[in-house]
N, C-alpha and C positions, 0 to 999 in steps of 0.2 A: 959537572954537574948530579951531584946527589940529590938520589931521587925522595922524594918525600911522603910520609901513608898519615894517614889521617885515622886518628885515633885519639880514644877519650880520653878526657884527663880525669876523669874521675868515674866508677860505676857506680851509677845512681839506681837506686829505686825506692817509689814508694810502699812503703809499707801498710800505710791506714791516714786518716784521716778521721778527726772529732771532730765536735763541735768547738773545741779550744785550742785542739795540736793539731800537725803536720809530722806523721811518724816519715820517717825515713832511713834507706838503709846506702850508708855512704862508702864504700872499698871497704865491704861486710861489717861494715860497726852503727849501730841503731842511736838512733837521734829524735829524741822527740822536742818538736819548737813549735812553743807557742803564736798560733795566729800574731797577736800582738807584736810580737819581734820580727817577724818576717816584713808586715807593712801596713798602713794603713788603709790599702784597697786592700786587699785579707783579712783584716780585720775585719768589714762591714761586709766578704761576702754573703752568698749560701752557702749555703753546704755542696749545690749542684753546682755551684761556679770552683768552689775549691775543688770538685773532682776531675773536672773537664782540666787536665791539665796536660803536659805531653814536658818531656826531660831532654833536653835541646842535644842535635846530633852531635856536638863538641864533647859532651858531656863537662860542659861546666855552668849547668843550671837548668832550670825550673821554668817553662812561660803556663800560663794563665790565659789561657782566647776569649774568654767571654768576657775576660776582665780586662786585659788588656797589658796584661805585668808583665815581667820577666824578670826574674831573681838568679845572683850567681850563689852558686854554692857556696865558693869559702864567704863570705863575706856571712850567710845567713849561718853555718857553724857555729862563727863568731860568736853569733848572739846565740846559739845553742850549747854553748862551752860551763858544762854546770847541768847539760840539760841531757847528758844521754842517760839513754831506759836502756833497759836489756828486756823489752817487749819481743 
């Protein structure tokens, strides 16, 4: 029987939150994603609600507990295509 280890799919860190954008570093590459491109809930959320987030332990998404929103990173990055930033 092979042993399994838990590892993160992505290395994700949130580098900033503005009124209009979520700034991420994914595998050390910067991304800028408009809140409207993330989800309707996040586009309507307050800054405080947007700041209350956590990276999922699996490394494949982000969770916003105050608004009950979970986003998987891969589709989120597809939304950000063309939105890379050098922040």
